[in-house]
N, C-alpha and C positions, 0 to 999 in steps of 0.2 A: 705923164707918168714919169716918175723920177729915174735918174740913171741908175742902172744896176751897179752895185758896189763889188760885186765879185766878178766883174767883166772889165778888163782894161781896154785902152783906146783901140787896140787891135782886135779886140773880141775874144781875147784869151781868158780863160778862168785864172783868178788869182786870189790869193788870201788878202783880205783888207788889212792895212796898216793902221793899227789902232794906237800907235805910240804917242801921238799928239792928242788923243782924246783925254778928256778928264776922267779921273778915277771917280765914280759916284757909286752910291748903293743902288743896286738894281735887282728887280724881282719880277717874275713871270708866273702866270698861273695858266695851266692848260686843262683841258677836259676830253674826255672820250666815253664811249658807251659800248658795251658788249651785249648784243641782243640775243636773248635765248629763249627756249621753252620754259613754261613754268616749273616743270619737273626737273630741269637741268639747274635752274635757280634754287630751288629747293636743295638739291644735291650740294650745290656750291655753297649755299650758307649752312648746310647741316654739320659740316665739319667731317663728313664722311666719304669724301671724294678718295678714290684709290691712290692718288698722288700727294693727298694731304690737305692742309688748311688753304684752300684757294685764295682767299682774301690776304692772308700773311705772306704767302710766297708771291703773289703778284705786287704787293706793296714793297717787299724787298726787291723784287726785280726791277721795278721802276727806279728805285734809288739807285741801284746799281747801274742802270742805263744812263741816268742823268750824269753820272760821274765819268762815263765812257763816251759821251757824245762826240768829243773831238776825234776818237777813234772810228767812229761809224760815219760821221759826215765829213766828207774830205775838206772842206774849207772853213770849218769851225775851229776857233781858237781854243786850247786847252784852259780852263778856267779854274781858279780856286774858289770852288763853290763853298759858301757857308752855311747852306741850309738846304735840304731837299726833305719835302714832306709829301709822301703819296698816300692818296685815301681811295680805298675800294669800299664801296656801299651797294647794297642791294637796292633795286629800284624797280619801278613797275616795267616788267618786260626784259629785265637783265641786271647788269651790273654797271654802276657809274664809277668812272675812275677820275680823280682830280690829282694834279701835281702842282706843287708850289715850289719854286727854286730861287735862291737868293744868293747875291754875291755882291762884293765891293770891288769894282774892276773898270775896265776901259771898253768893256763891251757887254751886251745883255745875254739874259739867259733863257731867251725864247725857245732856241732849239733844245736846250737841255730839259725844259718843261714838256715840250711836245715829244721828244724822245722818251722821257719817263712815262708818259701816258701811252705812248705807242707800245712799249715793251710790256708794261702792265697788262694792257689789252691782249697782247699776243700770248703773255703767260696765262691769263684766264683761259683763253682759247685752247692752249696746249693742254692745260690741266683737266679740261672738260670735254675735249673733242671725242673720247671715247663714248661719251653719253650723248653728245649732240653735235653732228658735223655741220648742222645748218645754222650755227651761230654766225653773227656777222658783227664786224667791227665797225662802229659808226661814229661820225661827228667828232673825229679828232681835230681839236682846234684850240688856238689861242684864246683865252679869255680876257687877259689883262697883261700889261706890263707897265712898269715905272722905271724911271731913271734914264739917264743918257740924252743926247742931243736931239733925238727925234721926239722926246717927249713922252707923255703917258698915252696909254692906249686902253680902252674899255670896251669890249664887245656889247653891242647894244642887244638886249635879249628881247626878242619880238614875243 
């Protein structure tokens, strides 16, 4: 197992020094899923939910969350994000959320993509909880990342 980068030699938490890292184009894609009843999914896609357009609000919430990641995750670097794209789509058994985040910098955007998906899923839950408190947020995960010294990553889909 590789050495954890956010722990110093004495075991204390630290922000990683990225000043000597190369500036490269970096992109990350994350996904998540909100499982819900068929009736709740119908309500979510009908545009008649009491709190408004579930899909549009969740997508905006995800974009906003990506931009605030360093405010939420203590050791994340604030980044100049060049692109955030959040997509919420109806799927069998619920709503699928995908986030794609891009930057040109010295550190990656995996946390920004994961934060975007997480907050979009939480927003879906919030907007529909009056109709279905049994919803679950599932499978929030990194799908792929490109750029940086650690190289590219693509999750193998079984």
